[in-house]
C-alpha atoms as a printed R data frame, in Angstrom:
    type eleno elety resid chain resno       x       y        z
1   ATOM     1    CA   UNK     A     1   0.000   0.000    0.000
2   ATOM     2    CA   UNK     A     2   2.806   2.387    0.833
3   ATOM     3    CA   UNK     A     3   4.504   1.633   -2.515
4   ATOM     4    CA   UNK     A     4   1.293   2.349   -4.407
5   ATOM     5    CA   UNK     A     5   0.831   5.647   -2.558
6   ATOM     6    CA   UNK     A     6   4.377   6.682   -3.359
7   ATOM     7    CA   UNK     A     7   3.924   5.941   -7.065
8   ATOM     8    CA   UNK     A     8   0.680   7.921   -7.215
9   ATOM     9    CA   UNK     A     9   2.297  10.966   -5.547
10  ATOM    10    CA   UNK     A    10   5.259  10.818   -7.947
11  ATOM    11    CA   UNK     A    11   2.995  10.688  -11.003
12  ATOM    12    CA   UNK     A    12   1.055  13.690   -9.734
13  ATOM    13    CA   UNK     A    13   4.201  15.740   -9.258
14  ATOM    14    CA   UNK     A    14   5.389  14.925  -12.785
15  ATOM    15    CA   UNK     A    15   2.056  15.950  -14.262
16  ATOM    16    CA   UNK     A    16   2.159  19.265  -12.399
17  ATOM    17    CA   UNK     A    17   5.647  19.996  -13.633
18  ATOM    18    CA   UNK     A    18   4.664  19.268  -17.244
19  ATOM    19    CA   UNK     A    19   1.602  21.498  -16.982
20  ATOM    20    CA   UNK     A    20   3.663  24.315  -15.546
21  ATOM    21    CA   UNK     A    21   6.160  23.992  -18.357
22  ATOM    22    CA   UNK     A    22   3.430  24.140  -20.995
23  ATOM    23    CA   UNK     A    23   1.887  27.186  -19.389
24  ATOM    24    CA   UNK     A    24   5.259  28.880  -19.405
25  ATOM    25    CA   UNK     A    25   5.678  28.297  -23.123
26  ATOM    26    CA   UNK     A    26   2.141  29.172  -24.153
27  ATOM    27    CA   UNK     A    27  -0.558  30.749  -22.062
28  ATOM    28    CA   UNK     A    28  -3.943  30.408  -23.800
29  ATOM    29    CA   UNK     A    29  -5.396  33.068  -21.536
30  ATOM    30    CA   UNK     A    30  -3.019  35.673  -22.889
31  ATOM    31    CA   UNK     A    31  -4.462  35.264  -26.433
32  ATOM    32    CA   UNK     A    32  -1.018  35.588  -28.065
33  ATOM    33    CA   UNK     A    33   0.670  32.753  -30.016
34  ATOM    34    CA   UNK     A    34   4.159  31.644  -29.022
35  ATOM    35    CA   UNK     A    35   7.081  33.488  -30.606
36  ATOM    36    CA   UNK     A    36   8.331  31.550  -33.685
37  ATOM    37    CA   UNK     A    37  11.954  30.532  -33.865
38  ATOM    38    CA   UNK     A    38  13.494  31.901  -37.094
39  ATOM    39    CA   UNK     A    39  16.290  29.931  -38.754
40  ATOM    40    CA   UNK     A    40  18.127  31.645  -41.601
41  ATOM    41    CA   UNK     A    41  18.715  29.378  -44.602
42  ATOM    42    CA   UNK     A    42  21.253  30.520  -47.220
43  ATOM    43    CA   UNK     A    43  20.461  30.781  -50.954
44  ATOM    44    CA   UNK     A    44  22.592  28.299  -52.874
45  ATOM    45    CA   UNK     A    45  22.448  30.482  -56.005
46  ATOM    46    CA   UNK     A    46  23.905  33.570  -54.295
47  ATOM    47    CA   UNK     A    47  27.549  33.764  -53.322
48  ATOM    48    CA   UNK     A    48  29.413  36.381  -51.346
49  ATOM    49    CA   UNK     A    49  32.957  37.464  -52.108
50  ATOM    50    CA   UNK     A    50  35.318  39.673  -50.146
51  ATOM    51    CA   UNK     A    51  36.560  41.652  -53.141
52  ATOM    52    CA   UNK     A    52  33.979  41.927  -55.927
53  ATOM    53    CA   UNK     A    53  36.383  44.136  -57.875
54  ATOM    54    CA   UNK     A    54  38.481  41.040  -58.566
55  ATOM    55    CA   UNK     A    55  35.709  39.721  -60.827
56  ATOM    56    CA   UNK     A    56  35.396  41.922  -63.923
57  ATOM    57    CA   UNK     A    57  32.020  42.152  -65.609
58  ATOM    58    CA   UNK     A    58  31.070  41.918  -69.265
59  ATOM    59    CA   UNK     A    59  28.001  43.357  -70.954
60  ATOM    60    CA   UNK     A    60  25.966  40.779  -72.874
61  ATOM    61    CA   UNK     A    61  25.969  41.493  -76.573
62  ATOM    62    CA   UNK     A    62  23.226  41.007  -79.153
63  ATOM    63    CA   UNK     A    63  22.820  38.728  -82.146
64  ATOM    64    CA   UNK     A    64  19.924  38.091  -84.507
65  ATOM    65    CA   UNK     A    65  19.446  34.441  -85.387
66  ATOM    66    CA   UNK     A    66  16.605  32.171  -86.539
67  ATOM    67    CA   UNK     A    67  14.415  30.664  -83.859
68  ATOM    68    CA   UNK     A    68  15.644  27.215  -82.844
69  ATOM    69    CA   UNK     A    69  13.622  24.467  -81.225
70  ATOM    70    CA   UNK     A    70  15.541  21.584  -79.633
71  ATOM    71    CA   UNK     A    71  13.808  18.216  -79.415
72  ATOM    72    CA   UNK     A    72  14.935  14.656  -78.768
73  ATOM    73    CA   UNK     A    73  14.348  11.688  -81.008
74  ATOM    74    CA   UNK     A    74  15.467   8.238  -82.118
75  ATOM    75    CA   UNK     A    75  16.824   6.838  -85.376
76  ATOM    76    CA   UNK     A    76  14.559   4.526  -87.382
77  ATOM    77    CA   UNK     A    77  14.893   2.963  -90.849
78  ATOM    78    CA   UNK     A    78  13.121   4.613  -93.749
79  ATOM    79    CA   UNK     A    79  10.288   2.120  -94.362
80  ATOM    80    CA   UNK     A    80  10.344   3.019  -98.054
81  ATOM    81    CA   UNK     A    81  13.905   1.646  -98.128
82  ATOM    82    CA   UNK     A    82  13.145  -1.439  -96.014
83  ATOM    83    CA   UNK     A    83  12.568  -4.495  -98.245
84  ATOM    84    CA   UNK     A    84  11.422  -7.967  -97.134
85  ATOM    85    CA   UNK     A    85  13.198 -10.986  -98.643
86  ATOM    86    CA   UNK     A    86  10.778 -13.834  -99.338
87  ATOM    87    CA   UNK     A    87  10.944 -17.151 -101.097
88  ATOM    88    CA   UNK     A    88   8.100 -17.547 -103.581
89  ATOM    89    CA   UNK     A    89   8.840 -21.280 -103.600
90  ATOM    90    CA   UNK     A    90   7.759 -22.869 -100.338
91  ATOM    91    CA   UNK     A    91  10.027 -25.513  -98.882
92  ATOM    92    CA   UNK     A    92  13.006 -26.207  -96.639
93  ATOM    93    CA   UNK     A    93  16.101 -24.011  -96.385
94  ATOM    94    CA   UNK     A    94  19.069 -26.197  -97.358
95  ATOM    95    CA   UNK     A    95  21.739 -23.454  -97.346
96  ATOM    96    CA   UNK     A    96  21.930 -20.044  -95.689
97  ATOM    97    CA   UNK     A    97  24.743 -17.674  -96.680
98  ATOM    98    CA   UNK     A    98  23.974 -14.484  -94.724
99  ATOM    99    CA   UNK     A    99  23.112 -13.498  -91.179
100 ATOM   100    CA   UNK     A   100  21.730 -10.642  -89.095
101 ATOM   101    CA   UNK     A   101  23.521  -7.231  -89.274
102 ATOM   102    CA   UNK     A   102  25.454  -8.279  -92.376
103 ATOM   103    CA   UNK     A   103  25.912  -5.941  -95.341
104 ATOM   104    CA   UNK     A   104  24.687  -7.415  -98.617
105 ATOM   105    CA   UNK     A   105  24.803  -6.287 -102.226
106 ATOM   106    CA   UNK     A   106  21.933  -6.379 -104.684
107 ATOM   107    CA   UNK     A   107  21.862  -9.764 -106.454
108 ATOM   108    CA   UNK     A   108  23.924 -11.515 -103.774
109 ATOM   109    CA   UNK     A   109  22.888 -15.140 -103.067
110 ATOM   110    CA   UNK     A   110  21.259 -15.286  -99.637
111 ATOM   111    CA   UNK     A   111  19.843 -18.820  -99.327
112 ATOM   112    CA   UNK     A   112  18.747 -21.945 -101.196
113 ATOM   113    CA   UNK     A   113  15.326 -23.546 -100.762
114 ATOM   114    CA   UNK     A   114  14.395 -27.097 -101.670
115 ATOM   115    CA   UNK     A   115  10.804 -26.896 -102.871
116 ATOM   116    CA   UNK     A   116   8.215 -29.295 -104.325
117 ATOM   117    CA   UNK     A   117   6.648 -26.243 -105.952
118 ATOM   118    CA   UNK     A   118   9.409 -26.382 -108.560
119 ATOM   119    CA   UNK     A   119   8.637 -29.988 -109.427
120 ATOM   120    CA   UNK     A   120   4.950 -29.218 -109.855
121 ATOM   121    CA   UNK     A   121   5.637 -26.100 -111.920
122 ATOM   122    CA   UNK     A   122   8.068 -27.920 -114.237
123 ATOM   123    CA   UNK     A   123   5.589 -30.777 -114.678
124 ATOM   124    CA   UNK     A   124   2.908 -28.262 -115.661
125 ATOM   125    CA   UNK     A   125   5.362 -26.670 -118.097
126 ATOM   126    CA   UNK     A   126   6.172 -29.962 -119.843
127 ATOM   127    CA   UNK     A   127   2.486 -30.786 -120.215
128 ATOM   128    CA   UNK     A   128   1.817 -27.306 -121.623
129 ATOM   129    CA   UNK     A   129   4.605 -27.810 -124.197
130 ATOM   130    CA   UNK     A   130   3.098 -31.096 -125.350
131 ATOM   131    CA   UNK     A   131  -0.434 -29.708 -125.443
132 ATOM   132    CA   UNK     A   132   0.645 -26.670 -127.458
133 ATOM   133    CA   UNK     A   133   2.555 -28.828 -129.926
134 ATOM   134    CA   UNK     A   134  -0.434 -31.139 -130.417
135 ATOM   135    CA   UNK     A   135  -2.866 -28.231 -130.784
136 ATOM   136    CA   UNK     A   136  -0.614 -26.558 -133.336
137 ATOM   137    CA   UNK     A   137  -0.417 -29.688 -135.482
138 ATOM   138    CA   UNK     A   138  -4.204 -30.132 -135.270
139 ATOM   139    CA   UNK     A   139  -4.719 -26.533 -136.392
140 ATOM   140    CA   UNK     A   140  -2.358 -26.932 -139.349
141 ATOM   141    CA   UNK     A   141  -4.152 -30.108 -140.393
142 ATOM   142    CA   UNK     A   142  -7.588 -28.487 -140.032
143 ATOM   143    CA   UNK     A   143  -6.505 -25.533 -142.129
144 ATOM   144    CA   UNK     A   144  -5.282 -27.888 -144.859
145 ATOM   145    CA   UNK     A   145  -8.536 -29.842 -144.832
146 ATOM   146    CA   UNK     A   146 -10.586 -26.655 -144.906
147 ATOM   147    CA   UNK     A   147  -8.638 -25.539 -147.964
148 ATOM   148    CA   UNK     A   148  -9.711 -28.701 -149.756
149 ATOM   149    CA   UNK     A   149 -13.313 -28.351 -148.612
150 ATOM   150    CA   UNK     A   150 -13.124 -31.420 -146.356
151 ATOM   151    CA   UNK     A   151 -14.260 -29.677 -143.171
152 ATOM   152    CA   UNK     A   152 -16.437 -26.740 -142.307
153 ATOM   153    CA   UNK     A   153 -15.246 -23.302 -141.243
154 ATOM   154    CA   UNK     A   154 -16.617 -23.915 -137.733
155 ATOM   155    CA   UNK     A   155 -14.327 -26.926 -137.314
156 ATOM   156    CA   UNK     A   156 -11.367 -24.798 -138.447
157 ATOM   157    CA   UNK     A   157 -12.225 -22.113 -135.919
158 ATOM   158    CA   UNK     A   158 -12.500 -24.740 -133.203
159 ATOM   159    CA   UNK     A   159  -8.988 -26.030 -133.996
160 ATOM   160    CA   UNK     A   160  -7.655 -22.446 -134.016
161 ATOM   161    CA   UNK     A   161  -9.224 -21.771 -130.606
162 ATOM   162    CA   UNK     A   162  -7.717 -24.948 -129.151
163 ATOM   163    CA   UNK     A   163  -4.258 -23.864 -130.322
164 ATOM   164    CA   UNK     A   164  -4.732 -20.425 -128.740
165 ATOM   165    CA   UNK     A   165  -5.690 -21.995 -125.390
166 ATOM   166    CA   UNK     A   166  -2.652 -24.269 -125.524
167 ATOM   167    CA   UNK     A   167  -0.346 -21.291 -126.164
168 ATOM   168    CA   UNK     A   168  -1.873 -19.417 -123.241
169 ATOM   169    CA   UNK     A   169  -1.268 -22.387 -120.937
170 ATOM   170    CA   UNK     A   170   2.333 -22.635 -122.136
171 ATOM   171    CA   UNK     A   171   2.933 -18.916 -121.531
172 ATOM   172    CA   UNK     A   172   1.522 -19.249 -117.999
173 ATOM   173    CA   UNK     A   173   3.765 -22.244 -117.265
174 ATOM   174    CA   UNK     A   174   6.783 -20.290 -118.524
175 ATOM   175    CA   UNK     A   175   5.955 -17.330 -116.292
176 ATOM   176    CA   UNK     A   176   5.519 -19.636 -113.296
177 ATOM   177    CA   UNK     A   177   9.023 -21.018 -113.786
178 ATOM   178    CA   UNK     A   178  10.411 -17.492 -114.171
179 ATOM   179    CA   UNK     A   179   8.665 -16.403 -110.985
180 ATOM   180    CA   UNK     A   180  10.183 -19.295 -109.044
181 ATOM   181    CA   UNK     A   181  13.587 -18.595 -110.557
182 ATOM   182    CA   UNK     A   182  13.861 -21.914 -112.371
183 ATOM   183    CA   UNK     A   183  15.893 -22.348 -115.541
184 ATOM   184    CA   UNK     A   184  13.689 -24.613 -117.719
185 ATOM   185    CA   UNK     A   185  16.763 -25.761 -119.633
186 ATOM   186    CA   UNK     A   186  18.428 -26.932 -116.396
187 ATOM   187    CA   UNK     A   187  15.597 -27.683 -113.998
188 ATOM   188    CA   UNK     A   188  16.236 -28.334 -110.316
189 ATOM   189    CA   UNK     A   189  14.121 -28.516 -107.182
190 ATOM   190    CA   UNK     A   190  16.556 -26.093 -105.490
191 ATOM   191    CA   UNK     A   191  15.588 -22.419 -105.730
192 ATOM   192    CA   UNK     A   192  18.125 -19.637 -105.192
193 ATOM   193    CA   UNK     A   193  16.986 -16.524 -103.311
194 ATOM   194    CA   UNK     A   194  18.928 -13.310 -104.044
195 ATOM   195    CA   UNK     A   195  19.110  -9.924 -102.305
196 ATOM   196    CA   UNK     A   196  16.651  -7.505 -103.964
197 ATOM   197    CA   UNK     A   197  18.588  -4.393 -102.841
198 ATOM   198    CA   UNK     A   198  21.888  -3.441 -101.244
199 ATOM   199    CA   UNK     A   199  21.772  -2.724  -97.531
200 ATOM   200    CA   UNK     A   200  21.972  -4.188  -94.041
201 ATOM   201    CA   UNK     A   201  20.047  -7.219  -92.794
202 ATOM   202    CA   UNK     A   202  17.991  -5.848  -89.910
203 ATOM   203    CA   UNK     A   203  15.779  -8.909  -89.336
204 ATOM   204    CA   UNK     A   204  16.310 -12.647  -89.817
205 ATOM   205    CA   UNK     A   205  13.546 -15.229  -89.394
206 ATOM   206    CA   UNK     A   206  15.054 -18.401  -90.884
207 ATOM   207    CA   UNK     A   207  18.083 -20.617  -90.466
208 ATOM   208    CA   UNK     A   208  19.217 -23.766  -92.242
209 ATOM   209    CA   UNK     A   209  16.580 -26.546  -92.191
210 ATOM   210    CA   UNK     A   210  13.854 -24.002  -91.389
211 ATOM   211    CA   UNK     A   211  10.672 -23.664  -93.411
212 ATOM   212    CA   UNK     A   212  10.471 -20.867  -95.953
213 ATOM   213    CA   UNK     A   213   7.679 -19.597  -98.156
214 ATOM   214    CA   UNK     A   214   4.005 -18.949  -97.612
215 ATOM   215    CA   UNK     A   215   2.403 -22.408  -97.503
216 ATOM   216    CA   UNK     A   216   4.279 -23.832  -94.521
217 ATOM   217    CA   UNK     A   217   4.324 -22.917  -90.847
218 ATOM   218    CA   UNK     A   218   7.551 -20.937  -91.218
219 ATOM   219    CA   UNK     A   219   7.826 -17.191  -91.668
220 ATOM   220    CA   UNK     A   220   6.942 -15.865  -95.108
221 ATOM   221    CA   UNK     A   221   9.604 -13.145  -94.691
222 ATOM   222    CA   UNK     A   222  12.990 -14.808  -94.408
223 ATOM   223    CA   UNK     A   223  15.022 -11.591  -94.042
224 ATOM   224    CA   UNK     A   224  14.512  -7.847  -94.034
225 ATOM   225    CA   UNK     A   225  17.076  -5.610  -95.723
226 ATOM   226    CA   UNK     A   226  17.237  -1.896  -94.944
227 ATOM   227    CA   UNK     A   227  19.024   0.687  -97.038
228 ATOM   228    CA   UNK     A   228  20.491   2.902  -94.310
229 ATOM   229    CA   UNK     A   229  21.917   5.532  -96.660
230 ATOM   230    CA   UNK     A   230  18.831   7.539  -95.619
231 ATOM   231    CA   UNK     A   231  17.130   7.144  -92.243
232 ATOM   232    CA   UNK     A   232  14.255   8.653  -90.312
233 ATOM   233    CA   UNK     A   233  14.507  10.463  -87.008
234 ATOM   234    CA   UNK     A   234  11.228  10.423  -85.100
235 ATOM   235    CA   UNK     A   235  10.954  13.234  -82.537
236 ATOM   236    CA   UNK     A   236   8.402  14.067  -79.856
237 ATOM   237    CA   UNK     A   237   7.322  17.720  -80.004
238 ATOM   238    CA   UNK     A   238   5.042  19.259  -77.372
239 ATOM   239    CA   UNK     A   239   1.736  20.548  -78.697
240 ATOM   240    CA   UNK     A   240   2.638  24.148  -77.748
241 ATOM   241    CA   UNK     A   241   5.681  23.933  -80.021
242 ATOM   242    CA   UNK     A   242   3.996  22.237  -82.991
243 ATOM   243    CA   UNK     A   243   2.984  25.577  -84.613
244 ATOM   244    CA   UNK     A   244   6.727  26.334  -84.889
245 ATOM   245    CA   UNK     A   245   7.311  23.223  -87.027
246 ATOM   246    CA   UNK     A   246   6.667  23.105  -90.786
247 ATOM   247    CA   UNK     A   247   7.324  20.707  -93.640
248 ATOM   248    CA   UNK     A   248  10.704  21.120  -95.275
249 ATOM   249    CA   UNK     A   249  12.132  22.816  -92.182
250 ATOM   250    CA   UNK     A   250  15.878  22.384  -91.703
251 ATOM   251    CA   UNK     A   251  16.919  20.191  -88.779
252 ATOM   252    CA   UNK     A   252  20.441  19.893  -87.400
253 ATOM   253    CA   UNK     A   253  21.108  16.553  -85.749
254 ATOM   254    CA   UNK     A   254  23.609  16.148  -82.914
255 ATOM   255    CA   UNK     A   255  24.680  12.674  -81.815
256 ATOM   256    CA   UNK     A   256  26.062  12.115  -78.331
257 ATOM   257    CA   UNK     A   257  28.618   9.602  -79.551
258 ATOM   258    CA   UNK     A   258  30.022  12.047  -82.131
259 ATOM   259    CA   UNK     A   259  30.408  15.407  -80.377
260 ATOM   260    CA   UNK     A   260  30.861  18.342  -82.706
261 ATOM   261    CA   UNK     A   261  29.529  16.449  -85.722
262 ATOM   262    CA   UNK     A   262  26.270  17.794  -87.140
263 ATOM   263    CA   UNK     A   263  24.033  16.017  -89.664
264 ATOM   264    CA   UNK     A   264  21.457  18.094  -91.558
265 ATOM   265    CA   UNK     A   265  17.994  16.784  -92.457
266 ATOM   266    CA   UNK     A   266  14.524  18.051  -93.375
267 ATOM   267    CA   UNK     A   267  11.132  17.683  -91.719
268 ATOM   268    CA   UNK     A   268   9.099  15.347  -93.938
269 ATOM   269    CA   UNK     A   269   6.015  14.665  -91.830
270 ATOM   270    CA   UNK     A   270   4.131  16.136  -88.863
271 ATOM   271    CA   UNK     A   271   1.924  13.539  -87.228
272 ATOM   272    CA   UNK     A   272  -1.805  14.363  -87.010
273 ATOM   273    CA   UNK     A   273  -2.286  12.483  -83.710
274 ATOM   274    CA   UNK     A   274  -1.118  13.595  -80.257
275 ATOM   275    CA   UNK     A   275  -0.018  11.254  -77.508
276 ATOM   276    CA   UNK     A   276  -2.835  11.714  -74.944
277 ATOM   277    CA   UNK     A   277  -0.491  11.031  -72.013
278 ATOM   278    CA   UNK     A   278   2.407  13.411  -72.597
279 ATOM   279    CA   UNK     A   279   0.692  15.714  -75.142
280 ATOM   280    CA   UNK     A   280   3.311  15.398  -77.858
281 ATOM   281    CA   UNK     A   281   3.129  14.871  -81.592
282 ATOM   282    CA   UNK     A   282   5.469  12.827  -83.782
283 ATOM   283    CA   UNK     A   283   7.661  14.766  -86.188
284 ATOM   284    CA   UNK     A   284   9.628  12.841  -88.822
285 ATOM   285    CA   UNK     A   285  12.944  14.077  -90.191
286 ATOM   286    CA   UNK     A   286  14.567  12.607  -93.321
287 ATOM   287    CA   UNK     A   287  18.321  12.469  -92.882
288 ATOM   288    CA   UNK     A   288  21.075  11.319  -95.275
289 ATOM   289    CA   UNK     A   289  23.292   8.941  -93.347
290 ATOM   290    CA   UNK     A   290  27.024   8.848  -93.902
291 ATOM   291    CA   UNK     A   291  27.320   5.892  -91.536
292 ATOM   292    CA   UNK     A   292  27.397   7.508  -88.091
293 ATOM   293    CA   UNK     A   293  23.660   7.133  -87.455
294 ATOM   294    CA   UNK     A   294  22.663   3.712  -86.162
295 ATOM   295    CA   UNK     A   295  19.155   2.417  -85.661
296 ATOM   296    CA   UNK     A   296  17.873   3.079  -82.159
297 ATOM   297    CA   UNK     A   297  20.305   5.919  -81.409
298 ATOM   298    CA   UNK     A   298  19.066   8.813  -79.276
299 ATOM   299    CA   UNK     A   299  19.769  12.185  -80.874
300 ATOM   300    CA   UNK     A   300  19.029  15.852  -80.371
301 ATOM   301    CA   UNK     A   301  17.440  17.664  -83.295
302 ATOM   302    CA   UNK     A   302  17.495  21.449  -83.554
303 ATOM   303    CA   UNK     A   303  14.733  22.741  -85.820
304 ATOM   304    CA   UNK     A   304  15.660  26.028  -87.497
305 ATOM   305    CA   UNK     A   305  12.775  28.509  -87.720
306 ATOM   306    CA   UNK     A   306  11.920  30.945  -90.491
307 ATOM   307    CA   UNK     A   307  12.015  34.154  -88.429
308 ATOM   308    CA   UNK     A   308  15.019  35.773  -86.737
309 ATOM   309    CA   UNK     A   309  15.074  36.380  -82.990
310 ATOM   310    CA   UNK     A   310  17.279  38.558  -80.770
311 ATOM   311    CA   UNK     A   311  19.582  36.545  -78.496
312 ATOM   312    CA   UNK     A   312  22.241  37.595  -76.009
313 ATOM   313    CA   UNK     A   313  25.936  36.783  -76.423
314 ATOM   314    CA   UNK     A   314  28.511  36.441  -73.643
315 ATOM   315    CA   UNK     A   315  32.147  35.347  -73.418
316 ATOM   316    CA   UNK     A   316  32.380  31.565  -73.436
317 ATOM   317    CA   UNK     A   317  34.307  31.705  -70.138
318 ATOM   318    CA   UNK     A   318  31.307  33.373  -68.495
319 ATOM   319    CA   UNK     A   319  29.260  30.147  -68.728
320 ATOM   320    CA   UNK     A   320  29.446  27.582  -65.950
321 ATOM   321    CA   UNK     A   321  28.653  24.010  -67.047
322 ATOM   322    CA   UNK     A   322  27.370  22.182  -63.985
323 ATOM   323    CA   UNK     A   323  25.289  18.997  -63.748
324 ATOM   324    CA   UNK     A   324  24.297  19.094  -67.449
325 ATOM   325    CA   UNK     A   325  23.065  22.674  -67.046
326 ATOM   326    CA   UNK     A   326  24.505  26.065  -68.017
327 ATOM   327    CA   UNK     A   327  24.761  29.043  -65.664
328 ATOM   328    CA   UNK     A   328  26.084  32.598  -65.589
329 ATOM   329    CA   UNK     A   329  26.699  34.922  -62.632
330 ATOM   330    CA   UNK     A   330  25.146  38.393  -62.502
331 ATOM   331    CA   UNK     A   331  25.750  41.163  -59.947
332 ATOM   332    CA   UNK     A   332  23.278  41.028  -57.043
333 ATOM   333    CA   UNK     A   333  24.370  44.238  -55.231
334 ATOM   334    CA   UNK     A   334  27.315  44.847  -52.946
335 ATOM   335    CA   UNK     A   335  29.663  41.920  -52.794
336 ATOM   336    CA   UNK     A   336  27.030  39.377  -53.901
337 ATOM   337    CA   UNK     A   337  26.640  37.513  -57.199
338 ATOM   338    CA   UNK     A   338  23.607  35.507  -58.237
339 ATOM   339    CA   UNK     A   339  23.753  32.352  -60.338
340 ATOM   340    CA   UNK     A   340  21.242  32.332  -63.242
341 ATOM   341    CA   UNK     A   341  20.318  29.303  -65.359
342 ATOM   342    CA   UNK     A   342  20.655  29.869  -69.119
343 ATOM   343    CA   UNK     A   343  20.317  27.880  -72.325
344 ATOM   344    CA   UNK     A   344  23.555  28.121  -74.244
345 ATOM   345    CA   UNK     A   345  23.523  28.135  -78.039
346 ATOM   346    CA   UNK     A   346  26.163  28.099  -80.745
347 ATOM   347    CA   UNK     A   347  29.767  29.158  -80.360
348 ATOM   348    CA   UNK     A   348  30.528  32.455  -82.117
349 ATOM   349    CA   UNK     A   349  33.728  34.091  -83.349
350 ATOM   350    CA   UNK     A   350  35.885  35.842  -80.764
351 ATOM   351    CA   UNK     A   351  35.270  33.213  -78.054
352 ATOM   352    CA   UNK     A   352  31.667  34.373  -77.696
353 ATOM   353    CA   UNK     A   353  28.701  32.084  -77.151
354 ATOM   354    CA   UNK     A   354  25.045  32.577  -77.908
355 ATOM   355    CA   UNK     A   355  22.501  32.538  -75.050
356 ATOM   356    CA   UNK     A   356  19.065  31.413  -76.191
357 ATOM   357    CA   UNK     A   357  17.266  32.263  -72.955
358 ATOM   358    CA   UNK     A   358  17.990  33.223  -69.367
359 ATOM   359    CA   UNK     A   359  19.479  36.697  -69.844
360 ATOM   360    CA   UNK     A   360  18.914  39.579  -72.249
361 ATOM   361    CA   UNK     A   361  21.300  41.743  -74.298
362 ATOM   362    CA   UNK     A   362  22.826  44.554  -72.235
363 ATOM   363    CA   UNK     A   363  22.740  42.612  -68.977
364 ATOM   364    CA   UNK     A   364  26.003  42.406  -67.017
365 ATOM   365    CA   UNK     A   365  27.593  39.048  -66.244
366 ATOM   366    CA   UNK     A   366  30.848  37.944  -64.624
367 ATOM   367    CA   UNK     A   367  33.378  37.694  -67.428
368 ATOM   368    CA   UNK     A   368  35.021  34.489  -66.175
369 ATOM   369    CA   UNK     A   369  33.459  31.989  -63.755
370 ATOM   370    CA   UNK     A   370  36.604  30.031  -62.897
371 ATOM   371    CA   UNK     A   371  37.233  31.878  -59.629
372 ATOM   372    CA   UNK     A   372  33.552  32.077  -58.717
373 ATOM   373    CA   UNK     A   373  33.120  28.372  -59.324
374 ATOM   374    CA   UNK     A   374  35.759  27.633  -56.669
375 ATOM   375    CA   UNK     A   375  34.098  30.084  -54.257
376 ATOM   376    CA   UNK     A   376  30.696  28.457  -54.846
377 ATOM   377    CA   UNK     A   377  32.093  24.998  -54.124
378 ATOM   378    CA   UNK     A   378  33.733  26.275  -50.939
379 ATOM   379    CA   UNK     A   379  30.421  27.691  -49.716
């Protein structure tokens, strides 16, 4: 009992002390809120230097240049230059001479197919030859008999019609052999399949012993060859920027893997459908390819507008490249400088660089950011 009493008294004392502390911090009867504690947080884009005179300033110049819109895209084959390779004779692949990603020339032998279609076509051809020969002899005989009055004109016409039908069947059998690629003077059940164009094999669906053609379970398209001398670049352009894009517009393509190398193309199509999720439209650029563009590459395309715009220019040393972004420093009063994000453009003569947005002509910037960059890192 004594222990329980002691515990109860101790709990009461603790509660009183807590209540007194709360009343000291905030008295509801006074009607005034507690005084907030203010903590000063520094601005990471503003730096302070001891001697601002050590950092000379430059006045941003002015240049007039066409409007440029930068978009990202990927490299795709030109579907007009992408040709499927098929075997018109269905059968089994007995020899395969090419493989995926290989360069081929037009007329190069790609594979051989053993096909019963050839046997059937040659059999039909031989029968058509015999039928035409027989019909021709019957027509000659009927014409001779008609000349001697032995048969009627109707019988002559019937013989003439039979010869015409036999010739038509023979012509069809000849064309069938030509379609299958069979030499009727040296027939074989093996059909050679040749490359229809020069290019790169971008898809392969058969190997040796696989089925080829259209009447078996195998793929009807054995290979796909793409002529990559011209490619497409498909870009996503936000709907607000689509009015700035027009057919035939010049596009300058920059590839990450080839810095400083620019490929020029033209806008050939502006998609009529927007992506409902990200609100972008597809813009297609036709680009001649010297070999540096590979299918699937990510590129940056700069679309050159028709109208000139006024852009600022600053010394190239005034631009700080940090975390894939560009910055300049402008005076912020006293011994303070403020870091401003900009979009850098082309390099210009005299070690100047174009600024597409972020500052305006006539604005002052720190001429060289090397010293300020070290100060910013130290802070």
